[in-house]
C-alpha positions as CSV (number, residue, x, y, z in Angstrom):
1,X,-3.5,16.8,9.9
2,X,-4.0,19.2,6.9
3,X,-3.4,22.2,8.7
4,X,-2.5,24.5,5.8
5,X,-6.2,24.1,4.5
6,X,-7.9,23.9,7.9
7,X,-11.0,25.9,8.5
8,X,-13.5,23.8,10.0
9,X,-13.2,20.2,10.7
10,X,-15.9,18.0,12.1
11,X,-14.6,15.1,13.9
12,X,-16.5,11.9,12.8
13,X,-13.7,9.6,13.5
14,X,-15.8,7.8,16.2
15,X,-18.6,6.9,13.8
16,X,-16.2,5.7,11.1
17,X,-14.4,3.8,13.7
18,X,-17.5,1.8,14.5
19,X,-18.1,1.0,10.8
20,X,-14.3,-0.2,10.5
21,X,-14.8,-2.4,13.6
22,X,-17.9,-3.9,11.8
23,X,-15.5,-4.4,8.8
24,X,-12.9,-6.1,11.1
25,X,-15.4,-8.5,12.4
26,X,-16.5,-9.6,8.7
27,X,-12.7,-10.0,8.0
28,X,-12.2,-12.1,11.0
29,X,-15.0,-14.2,10.0
30,X,-13.6,-14.9,6.5
31,X,-10.2,-15.9,8.3
32,X,-11.9,-18.0,11.0
33,X,-15.2,-20.1,10.6
34,X,-15.0,-20.3,6.9
35,X,-11.3,-20.5,6.1
36,X,-8.4,-22.4,7.5
37,X,-4.9,-21.5,6.5
38,X,-2.3,-24.2,7.0
39,X,0.5,-23.7,9.5
40,X,3.0,-24.0,7.1
41,X,1.4,-21.5,4.8
42,X,0.5,-19.2,7.6
43,X,4.2,-19.2,8.8
44,X,5.5,-18.3,5.3
45,X,3.1,-15.3,4.8
46,X,4.1,-14.0,8.2
47,X,7.6,-14.2,7.4
48,X,7.3,-12.8,3.9
49,X,8.3,-15.9,2.2
50,X,7.0,-16.9,-1.4
51,X,3.8,-19.0,-1.4
52,X,2.0,-20.4,-4.4
53,X,-1.5,-21.0,-4.5
54,X,-2.8,-24.1,-6.4
55,X,-6.3,-25.3,-7.5
56,X,-8.0,-28.4,-6.7
57,X,-10.7,-28.8,-9.5
58,X,-8.0,-30.4,-11.5
59,X,-7.8,-33.1,-8.6
60,X,-11.5,-33.5,-8.1
61,X,-12.6,-33.4,-11.9
62,X,-9.7,-33.1,-14.1
63,X,-8.0,-36.6,-13.7
64,X,-9.0,-39.9,-12.5
65,X,-7.8,-41.5,-9.3
66,X,-5.0,-42.3,-8.5
67,X,-3.3,-40.2,-11.3
68,X,-4.8,-37.1,-9.8
69,X,-3.2,-37.6,-6.4
70,X,0.3,-38.5,-7.7
71,X,0.1,-35.4,-10.0
72,X,-1.1,-33.0,-6.9
73,X,2.0,-34.4,-4.8
74,X,4.3,-33.9,-7.6
75,X,3.4,-30.4,-8.3
76,X,3.4,-29.4,-4.7
77,X,7.0,-31.0,-4.7
78,X,8.0,-28.9,-7.7
79,X,6.9,-25.6,-5.8
80,X,8.9,-26.6,-3.0
81,X,12.1,-27.6,-5.1
82,X,11.9,-24.1,-6.6
83,X,12.0,-22.1,-3.4
84,X,8.3,-21.4,-2.6
85,X,5.6,-22.9,-0.3
86,X,2.6,-24.7,-1.9
87,X,-0.9,-23.8,-0.8
88,X,-3.5,-26.1,-2.6
89,X,-6.8,-24.8,-1.9
90,X,-9.7,-27.1,-1.4
91,X,-13.3,-27.2,0.3
92,X,-13.4,-29.9,3.0
93,X,-16.5,-30.4,4.9
94,X,-17.9,-26.8,4.5
95,X,-14.5,-25.2,5.3
96,X,-12.1,-23.4,2.9
97,X,-8.7,-24.9,3.3
98,X,-5.6,-22.9,2.0
99,X,-2.8,-25.7,2.3
100,X,-3.7,-29.2,2.4
101,X,-2.2,-32.2,4.3
102,X,-1.4,-35.2,2.3
103,X,-4.5,-37.0,4.0
104,X,-6.7,-34.1,3.0
105,X,-5.2,-34.4,-0.6
106,X,-6.1,-38.1,-0.7
107,X,-9.5,-37.5,0.5
108,X,-10.4,-34.9,-2.3
109,X,-8.6,-37.0,-4.9
110,X,-10.7,-40.2,-4.1
111,X,-14.0,-38.4,-3.4
112,X,-16.8,-39.5,-5.5
113,X,-19.1,-36.5,-4.5
114,X,-16.7,-33.5,-4.7
115,X,-18.5,-30.4,-6.1
116,X,-16.9,-27.9,-8.5
117,X,-16.6,-24.7,-6.6
118,X,-16.6,-21.3,-8.3
119,X,-17.4,-18.0,-6.8
120,X,-21.2,-18.6,-7.0
121,X,-21.1,-21.9,-5.4
122,X,-19.2,-20.9,-2.1
123,X,-22.4,-20.0,-0.3
124,X,-24.2,-23.3,-0.7
125,X,-21.2,-25.7,-0.5
126,X,-20.1,-24.0,2.7
127,X,-23.5,-23.7,4.4
128,X,-24.3,-27.5,3.5
129,X,-20.9,-28.6,4.7
130,X,-20.1,-30.2,1.4
131,X,-16.5,-30.9,-0.1
132,X,-15.1,-29.9,-3.4
133,X,-12.5,-28.7,-5.6
134,X,-12.0,-24.9,-6.2
135,X,-11.8,-23.5,-10.0
136,X,-9.6,-20.8,-11.0
137,X,-12.3,-18.4,-10.0
138,X,-12.7,-20.1,-6.5
139,X,-9.0,-20.3,-5.9
140,X,-8.4,-16.8,-6.5
141,X,-10.7,-15.6,-4.1
142,X,-9.3,-17.9,-1.5
143,X,-5.8,-17.0,-2.3
144,X,-6.5,-13.2,-2.0
145,X,-8.3,-13.6,1.3
146,X,-5.2,-15.4,2.6
147,X,-2.9,-12.8,1.1
148,X,-1.3,-15.0,-1.6
149,X,-0.4,-13.0,-4.7
150,X,0.8,-15.6,-7.1
151,X,-1.5,-18.8,-8.1
152,X,-0.6,-21.6,-10.6
153,X,-3.0,-23.7,-12.6
154,X,-3.2,-25.7,-15.9
155,X,-5.3,-23.5,-18.1
156,X,-8.1,-20.9,-17.4
157,X,-11.7,-21.2,-18.6
158,X,-12.9,-18.7,-21.1
159,X,-15.4,-18.0,-23.7
160,X,-16.8,-21.2,-24.9
161,X,-17.1,-22.1,-28.8
162,X,-20.5,-20.7,-29.9
163,X,-20.5,-18.5,-26.8
164,X,-21.9,-15.6,-28.8
165,X,-25.2,-17.6,-28.9
166,X,-25.0,-19.6,-25.6
167,X,-23.4,-16.8,-23.4
168,X,-21.5,-19.6,-21.9
169,X,-18.6,-17.6,-20.3
170,X,-16.3,-18.8,-17.5
171,X,-16.5,-17.2,-14.2
172,X,-12.7,-17.3,-14.3
173,X,-12.7,-14.3,-16.6
174,X,-14.7,-12.1,-14.5
175,X,-12.8,-13.1,-11.5
176,X,-9.6,-12.1,-13.2
177,X,-11.1,-8.7,-13.8
178,X,-12.1,-8.0,-10.0
179,X,-9.6,-10.1,-7.8
180,X,-5.8,-8.9,-7.5
181,X,-4.1,-12.2,-8.0
182,X,-1.4,-13.3,-10.8
183,X,-2.6,-16.4,-12.5
184,X,0.1,-18.5,-14.1
185,X,-1.4,-20.8,-16.7
186,X,-0.9,-22.4,-20.0
187,X,-3.1,-19.7,-21.4
188,X,-7.0,-20.6,-22.1
189,X,-8.0,-24.3,-22.6
190,X,-7.9,-25.2,-26.4
191,X,-11.4,-26.3,-26.3
192,X,-12.2,-22.7,-26.0
193,X,-13.0,-19.6,-28.3
194,X,-9.5,-18.0,-27.7
195,X,-10.0,-15.1,-29.7
196,X,-13.1,-14.1,-27.9
197,X,-11.5,-15.1,-24.4
198,X,-8.8,-12.5,-25.2
199,X,-11.3,-9.9,-26.1
200,X,-13.4,-10.6,-22.9
201,X,-10.3,-10.2,-20.7
202,X,-9.5,-6.8,-22.4
203,X,-13.0,-5.8,-21.5
204,X,-12.4,-6.8,-17.9
205,X,-9.2,-4.8,-17.7
206,X,-7.0,-7.8,-17.2
207,X,-3.3,-7.5,-18.0
208,X,-2.2,-10.4,-20.1
209,X,1.4,-11.3,-20.9
210,X,2.8,-14.3,-22.8
211,X,6.0,-15.7,-20.9
212,X,9.1,-16.5,-22.8
213,X,10.4,-15.9,-26.3
214,X,7.2,-15.3,-28.1
215,X,4.1,-13.2,-27.8
216,X,2.1,-16.1,-29.2
217,X,-0.9,-16.8,-26.7
218,X,-0.7,-20.5,-25.9
219,X,-3.6,-22.8,-26.2
220,X,-3.3,-25.2,-23.4
221,X,-2.1,-28.4,-25.0
222,X,-0.6,-26.2,-28.0
223,X,2.1,-23.7,-28.0
224,X,0.2,-21.9,-30.9
225,X,-3.3,-20.5,-30.7
226,X,-3.1,-18.2,-33.8
227,X,-3.4,-15.1,-31.5
228,X,-1.0,-12.8,-30.0
229,X,-1.0,-11.8,-26.3
230,X,-1.2,-8.1,-25.6
231,X,2.2,-8.0,-23.8
232,X,5.3,-10.2,-23.2
233,X,7.5,-11.0,-20.2
234,X,10.7,-12.9,-21.1
235,X,11.7,-14.3,-17.6
236,X,10.5,-14.5,-14.0
237,X,12.0,-11.2,-13.1
238,X,10.1,-9.3,-15.7
239,X,6.9,-11.1,-14.8
240,X,7.5,-10.2,-10.9
241,X,8.1,-6.8,-11.9
242,X,4.6,-6.6,-14.0
243,X,2.8,-8.3,-11.0
244,X,4.3,-5.9,-8.4
245,X,3.2,-2.9,-10.6
246,X,-0.2,-4.3,-10.9
247,X,-0.6,-4.9,-7.2
248,X,0.9,-1.6,-6.3
249,X,-1.6,0.3,-8.4
250,X,-4.3,-1.1,-6.4
251,X,-6.4,-1.7,-9.5
252,X,-8.4,-4.7,-8.1
253,X,-7.9,-6.9,-11.1
254,X,-5.7,-9.8,-11.8
255,X,-2.9,-10.4,-14.2
256,X,-2.6,-13.6,-16.4
257,X,0.8,-14.9,-17.2
258,X,0.4,-17.3,-20.1
259,X,3.3,-19.9,-20.3
260,X,3.6,-22.3,-23.3
261,X,3.8,-26.1,-22.8
262,X,7.3,-27.2,-23.1
263,X,8.2,-27.8,-26.9
264,X,9.4,-31.4,-26.4
265,X,5.8,-32.4,-24.9
266,X,3.7,-30.2,-26.9
267,X,0.8,-31.9,-28.9
268,X,0.4,-31.3,-32.6
269,X,-2.2,-28.3,-33.0
270,X,-4.1,-29.6,-36.0
271,X,-4.5,-33.3,-34.2
272,X,-5.8,-31.6,-30.9
273,X,-8.0,-29.1,-33.1
274,X,-9.8,-32.4,-34.8
275,X,-10.2,-34.1,-31.4
276,X,-11.8,-30.9,-29.9
277,X,-14.4,-30.7,-32.8
278,X,-15.3,-34.3,-32.5
279,X,-15.6,-33.9,-28.6
280,X,-17.6,-31.0,-28.8
281,X,-20.1,-32.5,-31.2
282,X,-20.5,-35.5,-28.7
283,X,-21.0,-33.0,-26.0
284,X,-23.8,-31.3,-27.9
285,X,-25.5,-34.5,-28.9
286,X,-25.6,-35.6,-25.3
287,X,-27.0,-32.1,-24.1
288,X,-23.9,-31.6,-21.8
289,X,-23.8,-27.9,-20.8
290,X,-22.5,-25.5,-18.2
291,X,-19.8,-26.6,-15.8
292,X,-20.0,-30.2,-17.0
293,X,-18.7,-29.4,-20.4
294,X,-14.9,-28.9,-19.6
295,X,-14.5,-32.3,-17.5
296,X,-16.4,-34.1,-20.3
297,X,-14.2,-32.8,-23.2
298,X,-11.0,-33.1,-21.3
299,X,-12.0,-37.0,-20.9
300,X,-12.8,-37.3,-24.3
301,X,-9.6,-35.6,-25.5
302,X,-7.5,-38.1,-23.6
303,X,-9.6,-40.9,-25.3
304,X,-9.4,-39.6,-28.9
305,X,-5.7,-38.5,-28.8
306,X,-4.5,-41.9,-27.2
307,X,-3.4,-40.3,-24.2
308,X,-1.4,-37.8,-25.7
309,X,-3.5,-34.7,-24.6
310,X,-3.2,-36.1,-21.0
311,X,0.6,-36.4,-21.4
312,X,0.6,-32.6,-22.4
313,X,-1.6,-31.8,-19.6
314,X,0.7,-33.3,-17.0
315,X,3.7,-31.8,-18.7
316,X,2.3,-28.1,-18.9
317,X,0.9,-28.4,-15.3
318,X,4.3,-29.3,-14.0
319,X,6.1,-26.6,-16.3
320,X,3.5,-24.0,-14.8
321,X,4.4,-25.0,-11.3
322,X,8.1,-24.4,-12.0
323,X,7.7,-21.2,-13.8
324,X,5.1,-19.9,-11.3
325,X,7.2,-20.8,-8.1
326,X,10.2,-18.9,-9.6
327,X,7.9,-16.0,-10.2
328,X,6.8,-16.0,-6.7
329,X,10.3,-16.2,-5.6
330,X,11.3,-13.3,-7.7
331,X,8.4,-11.2,-6.6
332,X,9.1,-12.0,-2.9
333,X,12.6,-10.9,-3.4
334,X,11.6,-7.7,-5.1
335,X,9.1,-6.8,-2.5
336,X,11.7,-7.5,0.5
337,X,14.2,-5.5,-1.3
338,X,11.9,-2.5,-1.7
339,X,10.7,-2.7,1.9
340,X,14.2,-2.8,3.3
341,X,15.2,0.2,1.0
342,X,18.3,-1.7,-0.1
343,X,20.0,-0.6,2.9
344,X,22.9,-2.3,4.6
345,X,22.1,-4.7,7.5
346,X,22.6,-3.6,10.9
347,X,25.9,-4.9,11.5
348,X,27.7,-3.3,8.4
349,X,27.3,0.1,9.6
350,X,28.2,1.5,6.1
351,X,26.0,4.7,6.5
352,X,25.8,7.3,9.3
353,X,22.9,7.0,11.7
354,X,19.4,7.6,10.3
355,X,16.9,10.3,11.5
356,X,13.7,8.5,12.7
357,X,10.3,9.5,12.2
358,X,7.4,8.1,14.4
359,X,3.8,8.8,13.2
360,X,1.1,7.8,11.0
361,X,0.4,6.4,7.5
362,X,-3.0,7.1,6.1
363,X,-4.8,6.3,2.8
364,X,-6.3,9.7,1.9
365,X,-9.5,10.2,-0.2
366,X,-9.3,13.8,-1.4
367,X,-12.7,15.1,-2.9
368,X,-12.5,18.8,-4.3
369,X,-15.5,20.3,-5.2
370,X,-15.9,21.9,-8.8
371,X,-18.2,24.8,-7.7
372,X,-17.5,27.5,-5.0
373,X,-20.5,26.4,-3.0
374,X,-21.0,22.8,-1.7
375,X,-24.7,21.8,-1.5
376,X,-26.1,20.1,1.4
377,X,-29.2,18.2,2.1
378,X,-28.0,14.7,0.6
379,X,-27.2,16.3,-2.8
380,X,-24.3,15.2,-5.2
381,X,-21.6,17.7,-5.7
382,X,-19.8,17.8,-9.0
383,X,-15.8,17.4,-8.3
384,X,-12.8,15.3,-8.4
385,X,-12.0,12.5,-6.0
386,X,-8.5,11.1,-5.7
387,X,-6.8,8.5,-3.7
388,X,-3.4,9.3,-2.2
389,X,-1.3,8.3,0.6
390,X,-0.8,10.6,3.4
391,X,-0.3,10.8,7.3
392,X,2.0,13.4,8.9
393,X,4.5,10.9,10.0
394,X,4.5,9.1,6.5
395,X,4.5,12.7,4.8
396,X,7.6,13.9,6.7
397,X,9.6,10.7,5.9
398,X,8.6,10.9,2.4
399,X,9.8,14.3,2.1
400,X,13.0,13.7,3.9
401,X,13.7,10.6,1.8
402,X,13.3,12.6,-1.4
403,X,15.8,15.3,0.1
404,X,18.4,12.5,0.6
405,X,18.1,11.9,4.4
406,X,16.6,8.4,4.3
407,X,14.9,8.4,7.7
408,X,13.6,5.2,9.3
409,X,9.8,5.3,9.7
410,X,7.9,3.8,12.8
411,X,4.3,3.3,12.1
412,X,1.7,0.8,11.7
413,X,-0.7,-0.4,8.9
414,X,-3.3,-3.2,8.6
415,X,-2.8,-6.3,6.5
416,X,-5.8,-5.3,4.3
417,X,-6.6,-4.4,0.8
418,X,-4.3,-1.2,1.1
419,X,-1.3,-2.9,2.2
420,X,0.5,-3.6,-1.1
421,X,-0.4,-0.4,-2.5
422,X,1.0,1.5,0.6
423,X,4.3,-0.4,0.6
424,X,4.4,0.1,-3.3
425,X,3.9,3.8,-3.2
426,X,6.6,4.3,-0.3
427,X,9.0,2.2,-2.2
428,X,11.6,4.9,-1.9
429,X,11.5,4.9,1.9
430,X,12.9,2.9,4.8
431,X,9.8,1.0,6.0
432,X,11.5,-1.6,7.9
433,X,9.9,-0.1,11.2
434,X,6.3,-0.3,10.0
435,X,4.4,-2.7,11.7
436,X,1.9,-5.0,9.7
437,X,-1.1,-6.1,11.7
438,X,-3.5,-8.9,10.7
439,X,-7.3,-8.1,11.4
440,X,-6.4,-4.2,11.7
441,X,-7.5,-1.5,9.1
442,X,-4.8,0.8,7.5
443,X,-5.7,4.4,8.8
444,X,-8.0,6.2,6.0
445,X,-8.9,9.9,5.8
446,X,-11.4,11.5,3.7
447,X,-11.3,15.3,3.1
448,X,-13.9,17.2,1.3
449,X,-12.4,20.5,-0.1
450,X,-14.0,23.6,-1.5
451,X,-13.0,24.7,-5.0
452,X,-11.0,27.4,-3.0
453,X,-9.2,24.7,-1.6
454,X,-10.2,25.0,2.0
455,X,-11.2,21.9,4.1
456,X,-15.0,21.7,4.3
457,X,-15.3,18.3,6.3
458,X,-12.8,15.5,7.2
459,X,-13.5,12.0,8.3
460,X,-10.7,9.8,9.8
461,X,-10.4,6.0,10.8
462,X,-7.3,6.4,12.8
463,X,-7.8,3.5,15.3
464,X,-4.6,1.6,14.0
465,X,-2.4,4.5,15.3
466,X,-2.9,3.4,18.9
467,X,-0.8,0.2,17.9
468,X,2.4,2.5,17.6
469,X,3.1,1.6,21.2
470,X,5.8,2.4,23.6
471,X,6.5,-1.2,23.7
472,X,6.9,-1.4,19.8
473,X,8.8,1.8,19.5
474,X,11.2,0.8,22.3
475,X,12.5,-2.0,20.2
476,X,14.1,0.6,18.1
477,X,16.0,2.3,21.2
478,X,19.4,1.9,19.4
479,X,18.1,3.7,16.4
480,X,16.5,6.5,18.4
481,X,19.6,7.0,20.8
482,X,21.8,7.3,17.7
483,X,19.7,9.4,15.7
484,X,20.6,13.0,14.6
485,X,17.0,13.9,14.6
486,X,13.6,12.3,15.9
487,X,10.3,13.6,14.5
488,X,7.1,12.4,16.1
489,X,3.7,13.5,15.2
490,X,0.4,14.0,17.3
491,X,-1.3,10.7,15.9
492,X,1.1,8.7,18.1
493,X,-0.3,7.7,21.6
494,X,0.6,9.7,24.7
495,X,2.6,7.1,26.4
496,X,4.7,6.8,23.1
497,X,5.4,10.5,23.1
498,X,6.4,10.4,26.7
499,X,8.7,7.5,26.3
500,X,10.5,9.4,23.5
501,X,10.7,12.5,25.4
502,X,12.3,10.6,28.5
503,X,14.9,9.2,26.0
504,X,15.7,12.6,24.7
505,X,16.1,14.0,28.1
506,X,18.6,11.1,29.2
507,X,20.6,11.2,25.9
508,X,20.3,14.8,24.8
509,X,18.5,14.0,21.6
510,X,17.0,16.4,19.2
511,X,13.3,15.8,18.7
512,X,10.7,17.7,16.8
513,X,7.0,17.5,17.4
514,X,4.6,18.0,14.8
515,X,1.2,18.6,16.3
516,X,-1.0,17.1,13.6
517,X,-4.2,19.0,14.4
518,X,-5.9,21.3,17.1
519,X,-7.1,18.4,19.2
520,X,-3.9,16.4,19.2
521,X,-1.5,19.3,19.6
522,X,-1.3,19.3,23.3
523,X,-0.5,15.7,24.0
524,X,3.1,16.5,25.1
525,X,1.9,19.5,27.2
526,X,-0.2,17.4,29.6
527,X,2.8,16.6,31.5
528,X,6.4,18.0,31.7
529,X,7.4,15.8,28.8
530,X,7.3,18.8,26.3
531,X,10.4,20.3,28.1
532,X,12.6,17.8,26.5
533,X,11.4,18.6,23.0
534,X,13.6,20.7,20.9
535,X,11.3,22.0,18.1
536,X,7.6,22.1,17.6
537,X,5.7,23.2,14.3
538,X,2.2,24.3,14.9
539,X,0.0,26.6,13.0
540,X,-1.8,29.5,15.0
541,X,-4.8,27.4,16.2
542,X,-2.6,24.6,17.4
543,X,-0.3,27.1,19.2
544,X,-3.4,28.4,20.9
545,X,-4.4,25.0,22.0
546,X,-1.0,24.3,23.4
547,X,-1.2,27.5,25.6
548,X,-4.6,26.9,26.7
549,X,-3.4,23.4,28.0
550,X,-0.6,25.3,29.8
551,X,-2.9,27.8,31.3
552,X,-1.3,30.7,29.6
553,X,-3.2,33.7,28.7
554,X,-5.0,33.3,25.2
555,X,-6.1,36.0,22.8
556,X,-10.0,36.6,22.4
557,X,-9.9,35.4,18.9
558,X,-7.3,34.6,16.3
559,X,-6.6,37.3,13.8
560,X,-6.4,37.3,9.9
561,X,-4.3,40.4,9.2
562,X,-0.5,39.5,8.8
563,X,0.7,42.0,11.4
564,X,-1.8,40.9,14.0
565,X,-1.2,37.2,13.1
566,X,2.6,37.7,14.0
567,X,1.9,39.7,16.9
568,X,-0.2,36.9,18.3
569,X,2.0,34.0,17.4
570,X,5.0,35.8,19.1
571,X,3.0,36.2,22.3
572,X,2.0,32.6,22.2
573,X,5.4,31.2,21.4
574,X,7.2,33.2,23.8
575,X,6.4,31.2,27.1
576,X,7.3,27.9,25.3
577,X,10.8,29.1,24.5
578,X,11.9,28.9,28.2
579,X,12.4,25.1,27.3
580,X,12.2,24.6,23.6
581,X,14.9,25.7,21.3
582,X,12.6,26.9,18.5
583,X,8.9,27.3,17.6
584,X,8.2,27.1,13.9
585,X,4.8,28.6,13.4
586,X,3.2,27.7,9.9
587,X,1.2,30.5,8.6
588,X,-0.2,29.1,5.4
589,X,-0.3,31.4,2.6
590,X,1.6,34.1,4.8
591,X,4.6,31.8,5.0
592,X,6.4,30.7,8.4
593,X,7.4,32.5,11.6
594,X,10.5,31.3,13.3
595,X,10.6,32.0,17.0
596,X,13.9,31.4,19.0
597,X,17.3,32.6,20.3
598,X,19.0,35.1,17.9
599,X,22.6,35.7,17.5
600,X,24.2,37.8,15.0
601,X,20.9,38.7,13.4
602,X,19.9,35.1,12.5
603,X,17.5,32.8,14.7
604,X,19.6,29.7,15.6
605,X,18.3,26.2,14.6
606,X,21.0,24.3,16.1
607,X,21.2,23.6,19.9
608,X,24.5,24.8,21.4
609,X,26.6,26.8,23.5
610,X,25.8,30.0,21.4
611,X,22.2,30.4,23.0
612,X,23.6,30.4,26.5
613,X,25.7,33.5,25.9
614,X,24.4,36.9,27.2
615,X,24.4,38.2,23.5
616,X,21.7,35.8,22.4
617,X,17.9,37.1,22.8
618,X,14.7,35.9,21.8
619,X,13.5,36.9,18.2
620,X,10.8,36.1,15.7
621,X,11.7,36.0,12.0
622,X,9.1,36.1,9.3
623,X,9.7,34.4,6.1
624,X,7.0,35.1,3.3
625,X,5.6,32.2,1.3
626,X,6.5,31.7,-2.3
627,X,3.5,33.4,-4.2
628,X,1.1,30.7,-5.9
629,X,-2.1,31.9,-7.5
630,X,-5.3,29.9,-6.6
631,X,-5.6,28.4,-10.0
632,X,-2.2,26.7,-9.5
633,X,-3.0,25.1,-6.2
634,X,-4.0,21.4,-6.8
635,X,-3.6,19.9,-3.4
636,X,-2.8,21.4,0.1
637,X,-2.9,18.4,2.3
638,X,1.1,18.0,2.4
639,X,2.3,21.4,2.0
640,X,2.6,21.9,5.7
641,X,4.5,18.6,6.0
642,X,6.8,19.5,3.1
643,X,7.7,22.8,4.5
644,X,8.8,21.2,7.8
645,X,10.7,18.3,6.0
646,X,12.6,20.9,3.9
647,X,13.6,22.9,7.0
648,X,14.7,19.8,8.6
649,X,16.6,18.3,5.6
650,X,18.4,21.6,5.5
651,X,19.4,21.5,9.3
652,X,20.5,17.8,8.8
653,X,22.8,19.1,6.0
654,X,24.1,21.9,8.2
655,X,22.9,24.8,6.2
656,X,22.4,28.2,7.5
657,X,18.8,29.2,9.0
658,X,17.9,31.1,5.8
659,X,18.7,28.4,3.5
660,X,16.9,25.8,5.8
661,X,13.6,27.6,5.8
662,X,13.8,28.5,2.1
663,X,14.4,24.8,1.3
664,X,11.0,24.3,3.3
665,X,9.2,26.9,1.4
666,X,10.5,25.4,-2.0
667,X,9.3,22.0,-1.0
668,X,5.9,23.4,0.0
669,X,5.3,25.4,-3.3
670,X,6.0,22.1,-5.1
671,X,3.6,20.0,-3.2
672,X,0.9,22.7,-3.4
673,X,1.0,22.1,-7.2
674,X,0.9,18.3,-7.1
675,X,-1.9,15.8,-6.8
676,X,0.1,14.0,-4.2
677,X,0.5,15.2,-0.5
678,X,4.4,15.2,-1.1
679,X,5.2,16.2,-4.7
680,X,7.3,13.5,-6.7
681,X,9.1,16.6,-8.1
682,X,10.8,17.1,-4.7
683,X,14.5,16.0,-4.9
684,X,18.0,17.0,-4.0
685,X,17.8,18.6,-7.6
686,X,14.9,20.8,-7.2
687,X,15.4,21.6,-3.4
688,X,18.9,22.3,-2.4
689,X,21.2,25.4,-1.5
690,X,22.0,26.3,-5.0
691,X,18.2,26.5,-5.9
692,X,17.8,28.8,-2.9
693,X,20.8,31.0,-4.0
694,X,19.5,31.2,-7.6
695,X,16.1,32.8,-6.5
696,X,15.3,36.4,-5.4
697,X,13.3,36.2,-2.1
698,X,11.3,38.9,-0.2
699,X,12.7,40.5,2.9
700,X,12.8,38.7,6.2
701,X,11.3,40.8,8.9
702,X,12.6,40.3,12.6
703,X,11.1,41.4,15.8
704,X,12.5,41.3,19.3
705,X,10.4,39.1,21.5
706,X,12.0,40.2,24.9
């Protein structure tokens, strides 16, 4: 995979895969015996429609029957009216339900023994087969497990008054710090210490934003709390963008959107404050503590304010449901637009046919040692660890997209904790052809790199690549047959590679095979499929593996001196050119060797009539790399993919061979200096024909191969 840095790679994927299978079993358990997702919610999630999670503690502990039931029904209807699907979360007889039937709503609303369920309560309540209402914390957990990013509630819990002495802090706050769900609420309940609540949320790393025209943080019943929210979003579109950014960053923390109670229904702050003080005094005198405090105070407030606090409560819950639904709809539209790349629909044909890339998407963890020697024996080595997103297919598609070629990527990812981050990271790419699979893990790769930039050990969990099947890829046959170029990497199953090669043979398609690594390089060469390929881009080790599979003579060992490297590469590439148009041998710091048919002193990159002429002959051309000091090299994992994508982008733009290769070298040099596999600096401005012409380049050496 990371061939420009490869020295020795130990294949431990099998062990990682067995661990991944164990993780998958746990995930299935969570979505099976313990969790039931209502069919209407499940259908909406699969189709990518907006869903809004709703809590049930307000039903079981917040209001009396039957007012609680009518409130729950009304809130669900508000969600539907505003274009989203409601998913009320509750516990029924030891099972978490995400989405309730009307009968189940009535059961919870009329239950006398319902438990108030937060994070700490799940194990006991589920093991005992009990029923209960989920708090903000409990609902966040269930929503996240189900894949619902937006949750509407009345108000969150917080730091209780005198909390600095009692340490009474709601689990809602810690949940917001560790569960990536957006909570839409009327701020924190006014019975709490709002100043300390905001401080605690800051400590937990929770992004808090007031919704609307003011940064004033609302206090549940009242629009004013006397405290400012850190941030402000003016409408549902701004809120959706904020949530999308938080999910895309993969911070594992939630977002709190604080929506003020409607002006016309807001209670007077001073009157509420006086009632709160009176209710708190009664709670202390009765010895009421813990999770029983909030229900007691809310009930007392209703009595002390002659029902005005209850009216405000109903109004703010209804308003939150309306605002939250609109935010969920805006978020869904934003995510769909990004995944589709804002491209015209199939029938519109506003753009020419796209290139197609078929290959892997990986979450890469790159660990670079600080010291020259990596210590073994279980010792911790100082270094820098970063998460990036790679995979050869993804890298090629990423770089081609940045260079204006907008390929369609066919791949597969799991519906797991990495999904939203992958989609957000790849927002500039056409991801319509990426299969999203429930119960599967997105491919992951961990590389430990020496301080000199060489790979010490790599571990990979790549099982999901087996899901890029011939059956799935064949659904895009029309795209493939019209594509000006198809790129396929070695992560793809053999049967899929053979299917693409058969299509290429039948429809005279240009196909480039990226071998990925030494073990996968030979896949097309196990049969005659490879003879339908147009280009391959191996390094020297992969080129030797291919020749070994074909039974061709091999060198005793691979050389390191440039002249010997070129001679060996020429010898290994020569037998392949009987069927392939061009072999692009990547040489790492030595640059690239182009092997193919030459006419007029230049290797041909374009299959055509000229190579059939008697004047055309086999040649190899060596293009030196752009010099980069070891200190400048940050990440080598995507440099080879950047090189090939730059060459292919030049070809698709119909540039001459020299320009194409040098565009590849420019792209590779940028990625070597970037923490990302494909440098964000790569663009049509930084890598183009004009940039190539503006630089001075080392001399290209050409050898005859026949």
